[in-house]
Every structure is written in structure tokens, then in C-alpha cells.
TORKOL-4160 file (C-alpha; in steps of 0.2 Angstrom, whole numbers, padded with zeros to 4 digits, m for minus):
83
<pt num="1" X="m0258" Y="0215" Z="m0131"/>
<pt num="2" X="m0241" Y="0221" Z="m0135"/>
<pt num="3" X="m0244" Y="0232" Z="m0149"/>
<pt num="4" X="m0236" Y="0221" Z="m0160"/>
<pt num="5" X="m0244" Y="0216" Z="m0177"/>
<pt num="6" X="m0240" Y="0199" Z="m0182"/>
<pt num="7" X="m0245" Y="0187" Z="m0199"/>
<pt num="8" X="m0258" Y="0175" Z="m0192"/>
<pt num="9" X="m0248" Y="0162" Z="m0200"/>
<pt num="10" X="m0234" Y="0165" Z="m0188"/>
<pt num="11" X="m0245" Y="0165" Z="m0173"/>
<pt num="12" X="m0253" Y="0148" Z="m0179"/>
<pt num="13" X="m0235" Y="0142" Z="m0181"/>
<pt num="14" X="m0230" Y="0145" Z="m0162"/>
<pt num="15" X="m0245" Y="0139" Z="m0155"/>
<pt num="16" X="m0243" Y="0123" Z="m0164"/>
<pt num="17" X="m0224" Y="0122" Z="m0157"/>
<pt num="18" X="m0230" Y="0127" Z="m0139"/>
<pt num="19" X="m0243" Y="0115" Z="m0140"/>
<pt num="20" X="m0229" Y="0098" Z="m0146"/>
<pt num="21" X="m0217" Y="0105" Z="m0133"/>
<pt num="22" X="m0234" Y="0102" Z="m0120"/>
<pt num="23" X="m0237" Y="0087" Z="m0126"/>
<pt num="24" X="m0218" Y="0082" Z="m0124"/>
<pt num="25" X="m0219" Y="0087" Z="m0106"/>
<pt num="26" X="m0234" Y="0078" Z="m0103"/>
<pt num="27" X="m0229" Y="0062" Z="m0111"/>
<pt num="28" X="m0212" Y="0062" Z="m0104"/>
<pt num="29" X="m0221" Y="0063" Z="m0086"/>
<pt num="30" X="m0233" Y="0048" Z="m0092"/>
<pt num="31" X="m0216" Y="0038" Z="m0095"/>
<pt num="32" X="m0212" Y="0042" Z="m0076"/>
<pt num="33" X="m0228" Y="0037" Z="m0068"/>
<pt num="34" X="m0223" Y="0018" Z="m0074"/>
<pt num="35" X="m0206" Y="0019" Z="m0061"/>
<pt num="36" X="m0207" Y="0021" Z="m0042"/>
<pt num="37" X="m0192" Y="0032" Z="m0044"/>
<pt num="38" X="m0202" Y="0042" Z="m0057"/>
<pt num="39" X="m0219" Y="0045" Z="m0046"/>
<pt num="40" X="m0204" Y="0051" Z="m0032"/>
<pt num="41" X="m0197" Y="0061" Z="m0043"/>
<pt num="42" X="m0215" Y="0069" Z="m0050"/>
<pt num="43" X="m0219" Y="0072" Z="m0033"/>
<pt num="44" X="m0204" Y="0081" Z="m0025"/>
<pt num="45" X="m0206" Y="0093" Z="m0040"/>
<pt num="46" X="m0226" Y="0095" Z="m0037"/>
<pt num="47" X="m0231" Y="0113" Z="m0030"/>
<pt num="48" X="m0231" Y="0113" Z="m0012"/>
<pt num="49" X="m0246" Y="0121" Z="m0003"/>
<pt num="50" X="m0247" Y="0129" Z="0013"/>
<pt num="51" X="m0259" Y="0124" Z="0027"/>
<pt num="52" X="m0269" Y="0141" Z="0023"/>
<pt num="53" X="m0273" Y="0132" Z="0005"/>
<pt num="54" X="m0289" Y="0120" Z="0006"/>
<pt num="55" X="m0294" Y="0108" Z="m0009"/>
<pt num="56" X="m0314" Y="0110" Z="m0010"/>
<pt num="57" X="m0320" Y="0096" Z="m0023"/>
<pt num="58" X="m0338" Y="0102" Z="m0027"/>
<pt num="59" X="m0348" Y="0087" Z="m0034"/>
<pt num="60" X="m0366" Y="0093" Z="m0045"/>
<pt num="61" X="m0379" Y="0081" Z="m0035"/>
<pt num="62" X="m0391" Y="0084" Z="m0050"/>
<pt num="63" X="m0381" Y="0076" Z="m0063"/>
<pt num="64" X="m0379" Y="0063" Z="m0051"/>
<pt num="65" X="m0397" Y="0061" Z="m0051"/>
<pt num="66" X="m0404" Y="0061" Z="m0066"/>
<pt num="67" X="m0389" Y="0051" Z="m0074"/>
<pt num="68" X="m0400" Y="0034" Z="m0067"/>
<pt num="69" X="m0416" Y="0041" Z="m0071"/>
<pt num="70" X="m0412" Y="0050" Z="m0086"/>
<pt num="71" X="m0427" Y="0061" Z="m0090"/>
<pt num="72" X="m0437" Y="0053" Z="m0079"/>
<pt num="73" X="m0435" Y="0062" Z="m0060"/>
<pt num="74" X="m0451" Y="0075" Z="m0061"/>
<pt num="75" X="m0463" Y="0060" Z="m0067"/>
<pt num="76" X="m0456" Y="0049" Z="m0053"/>
<pt num="77" X="m0458" Y="0063" Z="m0040"/>
<pt num="78" X="m0476" Y="0065" Z="m0046"/>
<pt num="79" X="m0478" Y="0046" Z="m0042"/>
<pt num="80" X="m0471" Y="0047" Z="m0026"/>
<pt num="81" X="m0454" Y="0036" Z="m0030"/>
<pt num="82" X="m0437" Y="0044" Z="m0024"/>
<pt num="83" X="m0426" Y="0050" Z="m0037"/>
């Protein structure tokens, strides 16, 4: 992307270093959730969204239905039973 030629071992080493850094940050955040003050701090640091944003949660109803009668829905529908 930058036009620089990098040795694969350099890229691997840096990717590993950044992954370990991300894990340390995550572990620190998890430790903060064990106390009310830590939760308040994490909450204060969370990005604030303006009123124009809407959280949308989509649920795949097909997978939910199939979880209970996995692989039997077609047969149950043929017999007229609800799935």
C-alpha cells in the first residue's frame, strides 16, 4: 500500500506486537469492570453518539427456529405442525 518492501518476518513481528498490545488493553478494561469506579471510567471514555444514530439489532429468525427442531422444520411443516 505504501510502496515499501517489507520482510515478512518484520510484518509478522509487528502484527504480533500489536496483537499483544490489544490484549493488554482489553485485559486492563476487563479489570476495570470489577469495580464501580472502573465501570464509571469506562463509561466516561466510551464514544458519545449524537441523536442521529440508531442502534439496529438484527436477529436471524430462521436460525432461531431451526435451533429447537434442527433439520426437522420441513417435515413438521408438511405434517401441518408449527415450526
